[in-house]
N, C-alpha and C positions, 0 to 999 in steps of 0.2 A: 365382209365375212368373219366372224370368230372362231374359236376355239372353244368349246364349249368343254365342261365336263361332263357328261350326258348321263354315266354311269357310275354315279361314287362307290357304291359296294362293289362292283364288277371291276372297276378301272385300281378300286383300295386294292382289292384281293389281289389282281397281277400284278401291282406293283411288291406288294408286300410279300409273293412270292416271287418276284424277280431278285429283291434284296436278298433275299433267304439262299438263295443261290448262290449269292455271290462270295457270300459268307461262307456257305459250306460247301460248295464247289469249286469256288476258286481259292477262297481263303484257308478252305479246312479246318474251318472253327465250327461248331456248334451241331456236327452233324445226328448226332445221339437226339439231338432235342428234338430231330423230325423225322424221327422214322420210329413209326410201331413195331418193337420189339416183344419175340413170343414171351419173352421171361416176363411178365408184366407182377409186379411189385405193388400191392394193394398200400403199403406205409409209404411209397415214395411220389412225392408230389407230381414229379414231373412224368413218371409213368400216365398219371389224370393226364396232366397237359398234353401228353403226346397220343390223345384219344382221339383229339380235334386237329393237334399241330404236326399228322402225319399229310394231312392232306397239303400242308405249305412246300414242301419239300418235294424237292424232284433227284432223280440220280444219274442226270444227262442233261445236257444243251437241248439235244433233242427230244427229252423227256417234256421237258418244260416250255419250249415253241410248241410242242404238240399241243399240250392241255392249252396254254393258254392262246392257241388259236379260235380252239372251239368256244372256249370262255367270253374271251372276245367278240365275236362275232356272234353269238348266239344271247350269251349275258344279258347286254341290254334291253334284248327283247320281249325277256323274261321281266327283268328287274321294270322296265316300264309297265310291264301285265300288271303285275301283283303289289308294285312296290320292294323298295330295300329290305325294310324289318320282315316280311315272310318270306323273301327269298335268302333271308340272313338264317330263318329258321330252318329253311329247307335245307339250307346249305349244312348247316352243324347238324341237324337229324340224320343226313347223308354221311356226313365225317362218321357221328358218333355210332349211328348201327354197324357203318362197314368196321370198323375198328374192332365192336366188339366180335361181331361174327369172326373176323378174321382173328380173332384173339382163340374162339372160342372150338374153331375148326382149323385154323393152318401151325405150323411151327414155322414160318418163314417173318421177314420183315416186311413191313408195308411202308410205303412214302408215294405222294402224289395226290392229282387231285381229279385221277381218272374218273372217282366215284362221280364227282360234281358234275363234269361234263356229260356225262350217261343221264343224268339225272336232267339237265338242262336239254341236252338232246328229246328224250321223250316228253317235259314239258312243251317246248317247241310245238313238236306237231298237236298239241290238247290248246293251243294258244286260245283260238275260238270253238271250243266244242261247247255244247251246251248239253244240260238234263237230257239224261238218258238216249244220247249219241253216242257213238262211238265213229271217229275220225276213222278213214282209209288212211287216212294217211299216219297215223297212230299205230295201224295195222300193219304199213308197211314199213316201218320202222324200227318195230317192235322186232319184225321177222328178220331185217337186214342186221338192226345193231345187236339187240338182243339175243337174237338167233346163232350170228358169229361168235358171241362171247360162251355160249352155252359151247360148240363144236372145241371154240377155243380152249376151255379150261381142261378139254383132257390130252392136252398138249403139254410135255416139259419144256415150260418157258419162264420169264423174269415178271412175265405180264400176270398181274392179278384180276384177271378176267370175272371172278366171283364179286370184286368189289363197281366191276363195269355193270354187272345183273344186279347189285345192289340197288344200286345207282339209278339204274333206272325204273327199278319196281318203286322206289322210293318218289319219283318223279309221277308215274304210273300213279300213286294213291292221292298225291297233293293234286293233281292233274284232276284228276276224275271227283275227289272230294270238293274242288274250288270250281266247279265246271259253272259257268257261267256269272261267274264273280269276277270281280273286277278291281282293285284294292287303287285306290287315289293314294296321291304324294302325300295328304293326310291321314290317313286311313290307319288305325292302329292295328296290326298284325293279330292282337290277342282279341280286338273286339272280332275280327273275321274268323278267327279260328274257332271264340266261342260261339257264332254264330254257324256254324255249320252243322 
């Protein structure tokens, strides 16, 4: 038996999150580069970078481990199903939409990969979906996970329930759009999206 790098994108993303937490959490360096703040300045390059980089930062070791546990458990299934390129597009879409909507409607900071986690959770429930079918697992996952976040959005806590919901919606949109399609390792993600 040998150890294999079975999920390059998911493993790379996870390692990057760990390294960034070491710098931001333990060494106290570059913290502002991985927190999306409400005072977005269109003339600053760093603010554009943070539209995506906020998913790499975490505010505690529990936050990091909680997200990576789901990402490492579920992510390889999705990466195998759709390929790394298409999954990267999904992750970037989730990060960008979450950031934009957060800036439009909230005046607090945002960091963490929770939106991506919820995207993966919803996508996993739709892995074997076929055209014009809605799996019961998808319905139950939406009720359990997204329903919990909708209820939680009325609480005053430090959790971005909205980013969880957005991630779930992005996962559902991609899941239905790609129903019945499976990306091979050498398939170009652009070709798959063009064929939708």
